[in-house]
MMTF fields as JSON, N, C-alpha, C and O atoms, coordinates in Angstrom:
{
  "mmtfVersion": "1.0.0",
  "mmtfProducer": "UNKNOWN",
  "numBonds": 467,
  "numAtoms": 468,
  "numGroups": 117,
  "numChains": 1,
  "numModels": 1,
  "chainsPerModel": [1],
  "groupsPerChain": [117],
  "chainIdList": ["A"],
  "bondAtomList": [4, 2, 8, 6, 12, 10, 16, 14, 20, 18, 24, 22, 28, 26, 32, 30, 36, 34, 40, 38, 44, 42, 48, 46, 52, 50, 56, 54, 60, 58, 64, 62, 68, 66, 72, 70, 76, 74, 80, 78, 84, 82, 88, 86, 92, 90, 96, 94, 100, 98, 104, 102, 108, 106, 112, 110, 116, 114, 120, 118, 124, 122, 128, 126, 132, 130, 136, 134, 140, 138, 144, 142, 148, 146, 152, 150, 156, 154, 160, 158, 164, 162, 168, 166, 172, 170, 176, 174, 180, 178, 184, 182, 188, 186, 192, 190, 196, 194, 200, 198, 204, 202, 208, 206, 212, 210, 216, 214, 220, 218, 224, 222, 228, 226, 232, 230, 236, 234, 240, 238, 244, 242, 248, 246, 252, 250, 256, 254, 260, 258, 264, 262, 268, 266, 272, 270, 276, 274, 280, 278, 284, 282, 288, 286, 292, 290, 296, 294, 300, 298, 304, 302, 308, 306, 312, 310, 316, 314, 320, 318, 324, 322, 328, 326, 332, 330, 336, 334, 340, 338, 344, 342, 348, 346, 352, 350, 356, 354, 360, 358, 364, 362, 368, 366, 372, 370, 376, 374, 380, 378, 384, 382, 388, 386, 392, 390, 396, 394, 400, 398, 404, 402, 408, 406, 412, 410, 416, 414, 420, 418, 424, 422, 428, 426, 432, 430, 436, 434, 440, 438, 444, 442, 448, 446, 452, 450, 456, 454, 460, 458, 464, 462],
  "bondOrderList": [1, 1, 1, 1, 1, 1, 1, 1, 1, 1, 1, 1, 1, 1, 1, 1, 1, 1, 1, 1, 1, 1, 1, 1, 1, 1, 1, 1, 1, 1, 1, 1, 1, 1, 1, 1, 1, 1, 1, 1, 1, 1, 1, 1, 1, 1, 1, 1, 1, 1, 1, 1, 1, 1, 1, 1, 1, 1, 1, 1, 1, 1, 1, 1, 1, 1, 1, 1, 1, 1, 1, 1, 1, 1, 1, 1, 1, 1, 1, 1, 1, 1, 1, 1, 1, 1, 1, 1, 1, 1, 1, 1, 1, 1, 1, 1, 1, 1, 1, 1, 1, 1, 1, 1, 1, 1, 1, 1, 1, 1, 1, 1, 1, 1, 1, 1],
  "groupList": [{"groupName": "MET", "atomNameList": ["N", "CA", "C", "O"], "elementList": ["N", "C", "C", "O"], "formalChargeList": [0, 0, 0, 0], "bondAtomList": [1, 0, 2, 1, 3, 2], "bondOrderList": [1, 1, 2], "singleLetterCode": "M", "chemCompType": "L-PEPTIDE LINKING"}, {"groupName": "GLY", "atomNameList": ["N", "CA", "C", "O"], "elementList": ["N", "C", "C", "O"], "formalChargeList": [0, 0, 0, 0], "bondAtomList": [1, 0, 2, 1, 3, 2], "bondOrderList": [1, 1, 2], "singleLetterCode": "G", "chemCompType": "PEPTIDE LINKING"}, {"groupName": "LEU", "atomNameList": ["N", "CA", "C", "O"], "elementList": ["N", "C", "C", "O"], "formalChargeList": [0, 0, 0, 0], "bondAtomList": [1, 0, 2, 1, 3, 2], "bondOrderList": [1, 1, 2], "singleLetterCode": "L", "chemCompType": "L-PEPTIDE LINKING"}, {"groupName": "VAL", "atomNameList": ["N", "CA", "C", "O"], "elementList": ["N", "C", "C", "O"], "formalChargeList": [0, 0, 0, 0], "bondAtomList": [1, 0, 2, 1, 3, 2], "bondOrderList": [1, 1, 2], "singleLetterCode": "V", "chemCompType": "L-PEPTIDE LINKING"}, {"groupName": "SER", "atomNameList": ["N", "CA", "C", "O"], "elementList": ["N", "C", "C", "O"], "formalChargeList": [0, 0, 0, 0], "bondAtomList": [1, 0, 2, 1, 3, 2], "bondOrderList": [1, 1, 2], "singleLetterCode": "S", "chemCompType": "L-PEPTIDE LINKING"}, {"groupName": "ASN", "atomNameList": ["N", "CA", "C", "O"], "elementList": ["N", "C", "C", "O"], "formalChargeList": [0, 0, 0, 0], "bondAtomList": [1, 0, 2, 1, 3, 2], "bondOrderList": [1, 1, 2], "singleLetterCode": "N", "chemCompType": "L-PEPTIDE LINKING"}, {"groupName": "TYR", "atomNameList": ["N", "CA", "C", "O"], "elementList": ["N", "C", "C", "O"], "formalChargeList": [0, 0, 0, 0], "bondAtomList": [1, 0, 2, 1, 3, 2], "bondOrderList": [1, 1, 2], "singleLetterCode": "Y", "chemCompType": "L-PEPTIDE LINKING"}, {"groupName": "ARG", "atomNameList": ["N", "CA", "C", "O"], "elementList": ["N", "C", "C", "O"], "formalChargeList": [0, 0, 0, 0], "bondAtomList": [1, 0, 2, 1, 3, 2], "bondOrderList": [1, 1, 2], "singleLetterCode": "R", "chemCompType": "L-PEPTIDE LINKING"}, {"groupName": "LYS", "atomNameList": ["N", "CA", "C", "O"], "elementList": ["N", "C", "C", "O"], "formalChargeList": [0, 0, 0, 0], "bondAtomList": [1, 0, 2, 1, 3, 2], "bondOrderList": [1, 1, 2], "singleLetterCode": "K", "chemCompType": "L-PEPTIDE LINKING"}, {"groupName": "ASP", "atomNameList": ["N", "CA", "C", "O"], "elementList": ["N", "C", "C", "O"], "formalChargeList": [0, 0, 0, 0], "bondAtomList": [1, 0, 2, 1, 3, 2], "bondOrderList": [1, 1, 2], "singleLetterCode": "D", "chemCompType": "L-PEPTIDE LINKING"}, {"groupName": "GLN", "atomNameList": ["N", "CA", "C", "O"], "elementList": ["N", "C", "C", "O"], "formalChargeList": [0, 0, 0, 0], "bondAtomList": [1, 0, 2, 1, 3, 2], "bondOrderList": [1, 1, 2], "singleLetterCode": "Q", "chemCompType": "L-PEPTIDE LINKING"}, {"groupName": "ALA", "atomNameList": ["N", "CA", "C", "O"], "elementList": ["N", "C", "C", "O"], "formalChargeList": [0, 0, 0, 0], "bondAtomList": [1, 0, 2, 1, 3, 2], "bondOrderList": [1, 1, 2], "singleLetterCode": "A", "chemCompType": "L-PEPTIDE LINKING"}, {"groupName": "GLU", "atomNameList": ["N", "CA", "C", "O"], "elementList": ["N", "C", "C", "O"], "formalChargeList": [0, 0, 0, 0], "bondAtomList": [1, 0, 2, 1, 3, 2], "bondOrderList": [1, 1, 2], "singleLetterCode": "E", "chemCompType": "L-PEPTIDE LINKING"}, {"groupName": "ILE", "atomNameList": ["N", "CA", "C", "O"], "elementList": ["N", "C", "C", "O"], "formalChargeList": [0, 0, 0, 0], "bondAtomList": [1, 0, 2, 1, 3, 2], "bondOrderList": [1, 1, 2], "singleLetterCode": "I", "chemCompType": "L-PEPTIDE LINKING"}, {"groupName": "TRP", "atomNameList": ["N", "CA", "C", "O"], "elementList": ["N", "C", "C", "O"], "formalChargeList": [0, 0, 0, 0], "bondAtomList": [1, 0, 2, 1, 3, 2], "bondOrderList": [1, 1, 2], "singleLetterCode": "W", "chemCompType": "L-PEPTIDE LINKING"}, {"groupName": "PRO", "atomNameList": ["N", "CA", "C", "O"], "elementList": ["N", "C", "C", "O"], "formalChargeList": [0, 0, 0, 0], "bondAtomList": [1, 0, 2, 1, 3, 2], "bondOrderList": [1, 1, 2], "singleLetterCode": "P", "chemCompType": "L-PEPTIDE LINKING"}, {"groupName": "PHE", "atomNameList": ["N", "CA", "C", "O"], "elementList": ["N", "C", "C", "O"], "formalChargeList": [0, 0, 0, 0], "bondAtomList": [1, 0, 2, 1, 3, 2], "bondOrderList": [1, 1, 2], "singleLetterCode": "F", "chemCompType": "L-PEPTIDE LINKING"}, {"groupName": "THR", "atomNameList": ["N", "CA", "C", "O"], "elementList": ["N", "C", "C", "O"], "formalChargeList": [0, 0, 0, 0], "bondAtomList": [1, 0, 2, 1, 3, 2], "bondOrderList": [1, 1, 2], "singleLetterCode": "T", "chemCompType": "L-PEPTIDE LINKING"}],
  "groupTypeList": [0, 1, 2, 3, 4, 5, 6, 7, 8, 9, 7, 1, 0, 7, 4, 10, 8, 3, 4, 11, 12, 6, 3, 7, 9, 13, 14, 15, 16, 11, 9, 17, 11, 1, 11, 1, 7, 4, 1, 10, 9, 13, 2, 5, 17, 15, 1, 16, 4, 1, 12, 3, 8, 11, 7, 17, 1, 2, 5, 2, 1, 11, 14, 2, 8, 10, 11, 3, 12, 11, 17, 11, 15, 1, 9, 6, 15, 6, 2, 3, 3, 7, 2, 5, 1, 10, 1, 12, 11, 17, 13, 1, 9, 14, 15, 3, 3, 0, 7, 16, 4, 9, 14, 8, 7, 2, 3, 8, 10, 11, 1, 6, 1, 17, 15, 11, 16],
  "groupIdList": [1, 2, 3, 4, 5, 6, 7, 8, 9, 10, 11, 12, 13, 14, 15, 16, 17, 18, 19, 20, 21, 22, 23, 24, 25, 26, 27, 28, 29, 30, 31, 32, 33, 34, 35, 36, 37, 38, 39, 40, 41, 42, 43, 44, 45, 46, 47, 48, 49, 50, 51, 52, 53, 54, 55, 56, 57, 58, 59, 60, 61, 62, 63, 64, 65, 66, 67, 68, 69, 70, 71, 72, 73, 74, 75, 76, 77, 78, 79, 80, 81, 82, 83, 84, 85, 86, 87, 88, 89, 90, 91, 92, 93, 94, 95, 96, 97, 98, 99, 100, 101, 102, 103, 104, 105, 106, 107, 108, 109, 110, 111, 112, 113, 114, 115, 116, 117],
  "secStructList": [7, 2, 2, 2, 2, 6, 6, 6, 6, 6, 6, 6, 2, 2, 2, 2, 2, 2, 2, 2, 2, 6, 6, 6, 6, 6, 1, 6, 6, 7, 7, 7, 7, 7, 1, 1, 7, 1, 1, 7, 1, 1, 7, 1, 7, 1, 1, 3, 3, 7, 7, 5, 7, 7, 7, 1, 1, 7, 7, 1, 6, 6, 6, 6, 2, 2, 2, 2, 6, 6, 7, 7, 6, 6, 1, 3, 3, 7, 7, 5, 7, 7, 7, 6, 6, 7, 7, 4, 4, 4, 4, 4, 4, 1, 7, 5, 7, 7, 7, 6, 6, 2, 2, 2, 2, 2, 2, 2, 2, 6, 6, 7, 1, 7, 7, 7, 7],
  "xCoordList": [1.739, 1.179, 2.135, 2.292, 2.763, 3.604, 4.777, 5.099, 5.307, 6.196, 5.533, 6.264, 4.791, 3.253, 3.273, 3.529, 2.827, 2.767, 3.694, 3.587, 4.407, 5.13, 6.525, 7.552, 6.134, 6.355, 5.268, 5.811, 3.875, 3.353, 3.674, 3.348, 4.299, 3.948, 5.57, 5.256, 6.888, 7.674, 7.922, 8.903, 6.93, 6.504, 6.115, 6.622, 4.912, 4.334, 5.124, 4.488, 6.016, 6.619, 7.729, 7.983, 8.241, 9.706, 8.852, 9.414, 7.201, 6.816, 6.842, 7.681, 5.603, 6.21, 7.38, 7.44, 8.374, 9.635, 10.48, 11.079, 10.464, 10.234, 9.576, 10.097, 8.051, 7.47, 8.001, 8.026, 8.504, 8.832, 10.503, 10.72, 11.05, 11.999, 11.79, 12.672, 10.69, 10.863, 10.11, 9.572, 9.806, 9.366, 10.357, 10.144, 11.617, 12.248, 12.81, 13.261, 12.628, 12.727, 11.642, 11.55, 10.968, 9.673, 9.908, 10.111, 9.923, 9.855, 11.252, 11.174, 12.07, 13.393, 13.374, 14.55, 12.633, 12.422, 11.221, 10.761, 11.154, 9.673, 9.99, 10.844, 9.584, 9.716, 8.014, 6.939, 8.434, 7.65, 7.491, 8.508, 6.111, 5.616, 5.83, 5.679, 6.293, 6.638, 5.137, 4.247, 5.25, 4.051, 3.542, 4.122, 1.798, 1.849, 0.944, 0.042, 1.318, 1.02, -0.362, -0.761, -1.159, -2.426, -1.59, -0.435, -2.772, -2.225, -1.903, -2.066, -1.521, -0.526, 0.643, 1.253, 0.885, 2.296, 3.486, 4.59, 3.011, 4.29, 4.06, 3.069, 5.199, 5.466, 6.126, 6.566, 5.896, 6.433, 6.128, 6.876, 5.241, 5.046, 3.898, 2.947, 3.861, 2.932, 2.499, 2.96, 0.624, -0.422, -0.848, -1.997, 0.597, -0.321, -0.653, -0.317, -1.178, -1.169, -1.311, -2.015, 0.027, -0.332, -0.8, -0.945, -1.223, -1.411, -0.642, -0.8, 0.103, 0.705, -0.348, -0.778, -0.284, -0.729, -0.376, -0.484, 0.12, 1.04, 0.346, 0.986, -1.394, -1.103, -2.21, -2.605, -2.195, -3.029, -4.232, -3.78, -5.58, -6.688, -6.59, -5.6, -7.411, -7.633, -8.813, -9.699, -8.778, -10.431, -9.478, -8.609, -9.867, -10.051, -10.593, -9.961, -12.063, -12.54, -12.449, -12.659, -12.122, -11.372, -10.559, -10.835, -9.532, -7.833, -8.002, -7.501, -8.978, -8.608, -9.732, -9.772, -10.225, -11.429, -10.152, -9.514, -9.676, -8.458, -7.527, -6.754, -7.354, -6.524, -7.022, -6.309, -8.256, -8.767, -9.418, -9.714, -9.413, -9.726, -8.64, -8.905, -7.193, -5.902, -5.039, -3.853, -6.428, -6.319, -6.186, -7.119, -5.286, -5.666, -6.386, -5.62, -7.582, -7.967, -7.795, -7.719, -7.695, -6.976, -6.408, -6.254, -5.509, -4.044, -5.346, -6.552, -4.629, -4.757, -4.008, -2.805, -5.292, -5.194, -4.86, -5.13, -4.045, -3.341, -3.367, -3.273, -3.508, -3.492, -2.29, -2.456, -1.282, 0.02, -0.474, -0.726, -0.557, -0.694, -0.044, -0.602, 1.129, 1.455, 1.317, 1.063, 1.601, -0.127, 1.426, 2.655, 0.27, 1.655, 2.509, 1.994, 3.397, 3.994, 5.209, 6.008, 4.382, 5.719, 6.528, 6.168, 8.397, 9.264, 9.403, 8.686, 10.004, 10.596, 11.254, 10.975, 12.369, 12.473, 11.591, 11.923, 10.496, 9.378, 8.418, 7.201, 9.061, 7.938, 7.061, 5.88, 8.205, 7.013, 6.125, 5.418, 5.718, 4.64, 3.561, 2.995, 3.343, 2.966, 1.776, 2.074, 0.393, -0.586, -0.799, -0.475, -1.332, -1.671, -2.922, -3.124, -3.771, -5.152, -5.683, -5.678, -6.264, -7.518, -8.986, -9.774, -9.372, -10.592, -11.04, -10.149, -11.963, -12.048, -12.052, -11.109, -13.14, -13.576, -11.73, -11.065, -11.223, -9.427, -8.623, -7.819, -8.706, -8.226, -8.31, -7.406, -9.976, -10.013, -9.716, -9.477, -9.771, -9.05, -7.834, -7.456, -6.752, -5.474, -5.138, -4.588, -5.506, -5.511, -5.971, -5.469, -7.322, -7.164, -6.118, -5.711, -5.774, -4.533, -3.791, -4.132, -3.199, -2.279, -2.22, -1.324, -3.165, -3.974, -4.432, -4.538, -4.654, -5.277, -6.912, -7.47, -7.721, -8.816, -9.228, -8.561, -10.574, -10.763, -11.352, -12.267, -10.92, -12.002, -13.403, -14.35, -13.489, -15.449, -15.718, -15.097, -17.055, -16.562, -17.966, -18.236],
  "yCoordList": [27.965, 27.021, 25.538, 24.489, 26.061, 24.814, 24.233, 23.049, 25.322, 24.352, 23.456, 22.49, 23.393, 23.05, 21.222, 20.145, 21.777, 20.673, 19.483, 18.28, 20.226, 19.208, 18.622, 18.016, 19.022, 18.809, 17.737, 17.081, 17.675, 16.659, 15.286, 14.123, 15.749, 14.775, 14.191, 13.126, 14.148, 14.258, 13.537, 12.8, 13.726, 13.225, 12.017, 11.415, 11.284, 10.706, 10.023, 8.979, 9.96, 9.133, 8.098, 6.894, 9.449, 9.127, 7.651, 6.641, 8.167, 7.239, 6.046, 5.145, 6.195, 4.789, 3.753, 2.682, 4.391, 4.139, 3.699, 2.624, 4.414, 3.59, 2.316, 1.525, 2.492, 1.548, 0.151, -0.818, 0.265, -1.125, -1.31, -2.291, -0.555, -1.2, -1.562, -2.203, -1.177, -1.691, -2.69, -3.056, -3.293, -4.868, -6.37, -7.582, -5.395, -6.121, -7.592, -8.626, -7.303, -8.713, -9.381, -10.545, -9.06, -10.764, -10.756, -11.846, -9.618, -10.238, -9.034, -7.81, -9.667, -8.777, -8.542, -8.618, -8.239, -8.104, -6.507, -5.846, -6.482, -5.835, -3.929, -3.349, -3.494, -2.409, -1.036, -1.394, 0.211, 1.214, 0.986, 1.011, 0.731, 1.478, 2.992, 3.402, 3.436, 5.099, 5.812, 5.512, 6.88, 8.181, 7.351, 6.506, 7.998, 8.273, 6.819, 6.939, 5.925, 4.352, 4.09, 4.755, 2.909, 2.603, 1.325, 0.994, 0.589, -0.584, -0.53, 0.597, -1.241, -1.157, -0.244, 0.107, 0.223, 1.07, 0.282, 0.557, -0.957, -1.479, -3.115, -3.686, -3.197, -4.271, -5.794, -6.058, -6.211, -7.832, -8.36, -8.952, -8.085, -8.726, -9.866, -9.373, -10.952, -11.632, -11.774, -11.487, -12.676, -12.702, -11.724, -11.636, -10.042, -8.941, -7.552, -7.68, -6.762, -5.414, -4.45, -4.522, -3.164, -2.349, -1.62, -1.927, -0.015, 1.225, 2.065, 1.773, 3.033, 3.188, 5.619, 6.22, 5.951, 7.295, 8.195, 7.868, 9.546, 10.197, 12.006, 12.979, 11.892, 13.146, 14.082, 13.796, 14.948, 15.586, 15.151, 14.156, 15.132, 14.445, 13.194, 12.592, 12.768, 11.164, 11.118, 11.973, 9.932, 9.396, 8.146, 7.98, 7.276, 5.879, 4.944, 4.156, 5.342, 4.827, 4.696, 3.685, 5.836, 5.753, 5.368, 4.237, 5.52, 4.52, 3.59, 3.061, 2.719, 1.308, 0.754, -0.377, 1.399, 0.843, 1.073, 0.023, 1.869, 2.018, 1.046, 0.958, 0.311, -0.32, -2.145, -3.022, -2.235, -2.993, -3.397, -4.438, -2.525, -2.018, -2.572, -3.024, -2.942, -2.347, -3.901, -4.092, -5.359, -6.598, -7.516, -7.578, -8.138, -9.723, -10.804, -11.123, -11.197, -12.319, -13.351, -14.457, -13.314, -14.351, -13.501, -13.798, -11.809, -11.373, -10.576, -10.745, -9.98, -9.285, -7.941, -7.719, -6.98, -5.533, -5.13, -5.566, -3.929, -2.721, -1.785, -1.259, -1.286, 0.696, 1.144, 0.989, 1.672, 2.207, 3.74, 4.126, 4.46, 5.758, 6.709, 7.396, 6.889, 7.981, 9.452, 10.464, 9.249, 10.671, 12.069, 12.032, 13.191, 14.133, 14.634, 15.158, 14.332, 14.54, 13.024, 12.802, 12.244, 11.256, 10.342, 9.446, 11.278, 11.034, 9.287, 8.383, 9.196, 7.532, 6.892, 5.731, 7.929, 7.08, 6.705, 5.793, 6.97, 6.471, 5.704, 5.821, 4.771, 4.122, 2.868, 2.557, 2.26, 1.383, 1.703, 0.821, 2.922, 3.252, 4.033, 4.979, 3.862, 4.087, 3.322, 2.129, 3.525, 2.698, 1.795, 1.984, 0.891, -0.271, -0.265, -0.204, -0.325, -0.141, -1.405, -1.209, -2.908, -3.487, -3.763, -3.217, -4.519, -4.565, -5.593, -6.427, -5.81, -6.193, -7.329, -7.94, -8.453, -9.948, -9.972, -10.991, -9.062, -9.484, -9.817, -10.731, -9.062, -9.451, -10.391, -10.783, -11.049, -12.106, -13.514, -14.436, -13.546, -14.361, -14.46, -15.604, -13.125, -13.077, -14.574, -15.619, -14.341, -14.358, -15.685, -16.258, -16.327, -17.808, -18.822, -19.894, -17.742, -18.404, -18.228, -19.237, -17.793, -17.976, -19.021, -19.697, -18.944, -20.579, -20.299, -21.072, -18.853, -18.757, -18.967, -19.28, -18.608, -19.496, -20.539, -21.561, -20.53, -22.134, -23.053, -22.713, -23.678, -24.693, -24.788, -24.822, -24.81, -24.982, -26.372, -27.084, -26.9, -28.294, -28.511, -29.622],
  "zCoordList": [-6.478, -6.614, -7.074, -6.45, -8.676, -8.971, -7.826, -7.727, -7.021, -5.773, -4.968, -4.747, -4.6, -3.859, -4.249, -3.711, -5.509, -6.614, -7.161, -7.396, -7.213, -7.384, -6.042, -6.347, -4.679, -4.235, -3.151, -2.262, -3.336, -3.269, -4.156, -3.918, -5.071, -6.094, -6.288, -6.82, -6.239, -5.378, -4.27, -4.167, -3.245, -2.1, -1.85, -0.903, -2.833, -3.556, -4.502, -4.647, -5.166, -5.844, -4.732, -4.705, -3.789, -3.043, -1.818, -1.395, -1.541, -0.195, -1.264, -1.249, -2.37, -3.145, -3.146, -2.542, -4.045, -3.691, -2.255, -2.206, -1.384, -0.009, 0.877, 1.663, 0.343, 0.593, 0.294, 1.052, -1.217, -1.923, -0.698, 0.014, -0.768, -0.242, 1.315, 1.887, 1.969, 3.332, 3.049, 4.094, 2.217, 1.842, 1.29, 1.315, 0.762, 0.236, 1.125, 0.631, 2.376, 3.242, 2.775, 3.166, 2.198, 2.123, 0.747, 0.213, -0.018, -1.521, -2.199, -2.312, -2.437, -2.784, -3.917, -4.27, -4.944, -5.946, -6.082, -7.013, -4.964, -4.814, -5.269, -4.598, -5.882, -6.683, -7.349, -7.828, -7.11, -7.337, -8.843, -9.536, -9.494, -10.248, -11.259, -12.409, -9.869, -10.501, -10.216, -9.421, -11.207, -10.97, -12.121, -12.803, -12.177, -13.032, -13.82, -14.65, -13.452, -14.116, -13.432, -12.477, -14.092, -13.523, -13.025, -13.292, -12.035, -11.212, -10.058, -9.588, -9.391, -8.49, -8.654, -9.664, -6.614, -6.494, -6.498, -6.969, -5.776, -4.911, -6.514, -6.97, -6.726, -8.369, -7.29, -6.171, -8.167, -7.565, -6.042, -5.264, -5.942, -4.194, -4.649, -5.256, -4.496, -5.115, -4.21, -3.106, -4.7, -3.645, -3.239, -2.806, -3.317, -2.095, -3.811, -4.988, -3.317, -4.625, -3.319, -2.311, -3.946, -2.65, -3.541, -4.725, -2.728, -3.36, -1.92, -0.735, -2.436, -1.643, -1.776, -2.761, -0.636, -1.193, 0.304, 1.486, -0.408, 0.919, 0.558, 0.158, 0.943, 1.015, 2.758, 3.889, 2.011, 3.751, 3.208, 2.642, 2.911, 3.117, 3.118, 2.702, 3.496, 3.997, 3.308, 3.309, 2.636, 1.578, 1.416, 0.56, 2.487, 2.735, 1.463, 0.76, 1.432, 0.763, -0.843, -1.513, -1.233, -2.602, -2.372, -1.971, -2.324, -1.984, -2.153, -3.145, -1.085, -1.121, -2.315, -2.8, -2.485, -4.321, -4.991, -5.063, -5.4, -6.113, -5.959, -6.913, -5.097, -4.628, -4.964, -5.453, -4.564, -4.822, -6.595, -7.182, -6.803, -8.713, -9.039, -10.153, -8.725, -9.353, -9.089, -9.361, -8.221, -7.482, -8.614, -9.415, -8.757, -9.901, -8.514, -7.604, -8.486, -7.993, -7.107, -7.641, -5.682, -4.734, -4.423, -3.239, -4.655, -4.015, -2.744, -2.567, -2.303, -0.841, -1.187, -1.323, -1.301, -1.767, 0.049, 1.168, -0.661, 0.853, 0.643, -0.466, 1.704, 0.852, 2.716, 3.926, 1.869, 3.246, 2.902, 1.761, 3.971, 4.097, 4.686, 5.542, 4.358, 4.786, 5.259, 4.606, 6.818, 7.092, 7.168, 7.237, 7.096, 7.027, 8.889, 9.877, 8.726, 9.299, 10.093, 11.003, 8.643, 9.217, 8.128, 7.364, 8.535, 7.868, 7.305, 7.733, 6.735, 5.803, 7.264, 7.564, 8.376, 9.248, 9.83, 10.588, 9.874, 10.813, 9.947, 10.096, 8.87, 8.134, 8.641, 8.493, 9.329, 10.261, 10.692, 11.178, 10.756, 11.754, 10.801, 11.349, 9.966, 8.506, 8.524, 8.47, 8.583, 8.694, 7.55, 6.378, 8.019, 6.184, 6.708, 7.921, 5.897, 5.384, 4.894, 3.679, 5.128, 4.459, 4.315, 5.087, 3.442, 3.9, 4.835, 4.995, 5.428, 6.786, 6.385, 6.889, 5.16, 5.044, 4.033, 4.217, 3.257, 3.457, 4.339, 4.155, 5.573, 6.389, 7.189, 7.927, 7.06, 7.623, 7.268, 8.049, 5.845, 4.461, 4.989, 5.241, 5.348, 5.728, 6.896, 6.548, 7.879, 8.913, 9.393, 10.361, 8.402, 8.37, 8.007, 8.454, 6.659, 5.7, 6.835, 7.452, 7.379, 8.602, 9.615, 10.12, 9.706, 10.688, 12.281, 13.233, 12.149, 13.229, 12.996, 11.944, 14.742, 14.652, 14.955, 14.797, 15.527, 15.638, 14.184, 13.434, 14.141, 12.972, 12.421, 13.207, 11.831, 11.792, 11.599, 10.809, 12.65, 12.605, 11.656, 11.198]
}
């Protein structure tokens, strides 16, 4: 049990690290919060709060709630999910999950849609 537990913990920490590295072209100072720390998993991404999960089971509701609770008012909470079978080389294929209301706000803020008259 200990080896499996350590593997999962290491995989989770590594997933946080490579997720932070992946967004450094947007936020050069993005970094991981490290394991066991409460709050967001990816630091120094102004306007966004990332939670990273690399688990066997899929509990989107609880994980998204955790991301939302770690988010400052006005920021966009999001969840990066590393599914089983996804290695670091395929990080661009890892799903990102947001609440629909946050997605809608982000799309409108980016200038999409028809303005209301």
